[in-house]
C-alpha positions in Angstrom: -1.5 34.5 146.6 -1.4 30.9 145.3 0.7 28.3 147.0 3.4 27.1 144.6 3.4 23.7 146.4 -0.3 23.2 145.5 0.8 21.3 142.3 2.3 18.6 144.6 -1.0 17.9 146.4 -1.9 14.2 146.3 -5.2 15.1 144.4 -3.1 16.6 141.6 -0.9 13.5 141.4 -3.7 10.9 141.3 -2.9 10.2 137.7 0.1 8.2 139.1 -2.4 5.5 140.2 -3.4 5.0 136.5 0.3 5.0 135.5 1.0 2.4 138.1 -1.7 0.1 136.7 -0.2 0.5 133.2 3.3 0.0 134.5 2.3 -3.3 136.2 0.7 -4.4 132.9 3.9 -3.5 131.0 6.1 -5.5 133.5 3.8 -8.5 133.1 4.0 -8.1 129.3 7.8 -8.0 129.5 7.8 -11.3 131.4 5.3 -12.8 128.9 7.6 -11.7 126.0 10.5 -13.8 127.2 11.2 -17.5 127.1 9.9 -17.8 130.7 6.5 -18.3 129.1 6.1 -20.6 126.1 5.1 -19.1 122.7 1.8 -20.9 122.7 0.7 -19.4 126.0 1.6 -15.8 125.2 -1.8 -15.0 123.9 -3.4 -16.3 127.0 -1.0 -14.3 129.2 -1.8 -11.2 127.2 -5.5 -11.7 127.7 -5.1 -12.2 131.5 -2.8 -9.1 131.8 -5.2 -6.9 129.9 -8.2 -8.2 131.9 -6.4 -7.6 135.2 -5.4 -4.1 134.0 -9.0 -3.3 133.0 -10.3 -4.4 136.4 -7.6 -2.6 138.3 -8.0 0.5 136.1 -11.8 0.5 136.7 -11.1 1.0 140.5 -8.1 3.4 139.9 -9.8 6.0 137.7 -12.9 7.0 139.7 -13.4 10.7 139.1 -10.8 11.0 136.4 -11.3 13.0 133.2 -13.1 10.7 130.7 -11.5 11.9 127.5 -7.9 11.8 128.8 -8.6 8.5 130.6 -9.8 6.9 127.3 -6.7 8.2 125.5 -4.4 6.9 128.2 -6.2 3.5 128.2 -5.9 3.2 124.4 -2.3 4.2 124.2 -1.6 2.0 127.3 -3.2 -0.9 125.5 -1.0 -0.4 122.5 2.0 -0.1 124.8 1.3 -3.4 126.6 0.8 -5.3 123.3 3.9 -3.7 121.8 6.0 -4.6 124.8 4.9 -8.3 124.7 5.8 -8.5 121.0 9.1 -6.4 121.1 10.7 -7.7 124.4 12.5 -10.6 122.8 13.8 -8.7 119.8 14.9 -5.8 122.0 16.9 -8.2 124.3 18.5 -9.6 121.2 19.4 -6.2 119.8 21.0 -5.1 123.1 22.7 -8.3 124.2 22.4 -11.0 121.5 25.1 -12.5 119.3 25.2 -14.7 116.2 25.5 -18.4 116.7 25.9 -21.2 114.2 23.2 -23.8 115.1 21.5 -26.9 113.8 17.8 -27.8 113.8 17.0 -30.7 116.1 13.2 -30.8 115.8 10.4 -29.0 114.1 6.8 -28.7 115.2 3.7 -26.9 114.0 1.7 -24.6 116.3 0.3 -21.1 116.4 -0.7 -18.6 113.7 0.5 -18.2 110.2 3.3 -15.9 111.2 4.9 -18.3 113.7 3.5 -21.7 112.6 6.9 -23.5 112.6 8.8 -23.9 115.8 12.4 -25.1 115.6 14.5 -26.4 118.5 18.2 -25.8 117.9 21.6 -26.8 119.2 25.0 -25.3 118.6 27.9 -27.1 116.9 29.1 -28.2 120.4 25.6 -29.8 121.1 24.6 -27.1 123.5 20.9 -26.5 123.3 19.8 -23.0 122.3 17.3 -21.6 124.7 13.8 -21.0 123.3 12.6 -21.8 119.8 13.2 -20.2 116.4 9.7 -19.5 114.9 9.1 -18.9 111.2 6.0 -18.7 109.1 7.3 -20.9 106.3 8.7 -24.5 106.5 12.2 -23.4 105.5 14.2 -25.7 107.8 14.2 -29.4 108.4 15.9 -31.5 111.1 19.6 -31.4 110.6 19.7 -28.2 108.6 22.3 -25.6 109.6 21.1 -22.1 110.5 22.6 -18.9 111.7 20.6 -17.2 114.5 21.0 -14.4 117.0 20.9 -15.8 120.5 20.6 -14.2 123.9 23.5 -15.5 126.1 21.1 -15.8 129.1 18.3 -17.5 127.2 15.7 -14.9 128.0 14.7 -14.3 124.3 13.8 -16.8 121.6 16.5 -17.0 118.9 15.8 -15.1 115.7 17.2 -15.0 112.2 19.3 -11.9 111.5 16.7 -11.0 108.8 13.9 -11.2 111.3 15.7 -9.0 113.8 16.2 -6.2 111.2 12.4 -5.8 111.1 12.5 -4.8 114.8 15.4 -2.3 114.6 15.6 0.0 117.6 12.2 -1.1 118.8 13.2 -0.5 122.5 13.6 3.2 121.7 10.0 3.4 120.4 8.8 1.6 123.5 10.4 4.1 125.8 8.8 7.0 123.8 5.4 5.2 123.9 5.7 4.7 127.7 6.5 8.4 128.2 3.5 9.4 126.1 1.3 7.1 128.2 2.7 8.6 131.4 1.8 12.1 130.3 -1.7 11.0 129.3 -2.2 9.3 132.7 -1.2 12.4 134.5 -3.5 14.6 132.4 -6.4 12.1 133.1 -5.9 12.4 136.8 -5.9 16.2 137.0 -8.8 17.4 139.2 -11.4 19.6 137.6 -11.0 23.2 138.6 -13.8 24.5 140.7 -14.9 28.1 140.4 -13.9 30.2 143.4 -16.2 33.1 144.3 
């Protein structure tokens, strides 16, 4: 008779090691997607996170099933990149509020999608945490602009029209994490050995 507790044996749960590596990379990507790290350095942070995850994953997956491991790694990579991009918009969707602001400075840096970085202040001259980034030079110093702001300053402000592009992104991230967790557990399943 088979022992029903055999499924809880540590060898059967070794996929959790791979899930822990992915989870650590996701947490680092969350931090990278906030205002704690400047927009110009997010690409560097992403590269370091993925390199560290690849090195840690190399040691964590010895003896794992190659096909499931490759699938978990691919979906895990997509998850980490998505978390980095969607953390700010998700924070604004869950806790942000509209604010009437004014542009105090504009600088150019980054790619075509976020080339223009705008520093903002409210009507009461309180600085808005982070920078509004746009791909087009639509605002000059002194221009009024309505943005969605996080009260704790963890997310860069965004235009309401920019935020609608990321509608309910946090829900998609949860689903993607759960898919990654299942793939990690499948990758860690030991191969069945034939019993005589």
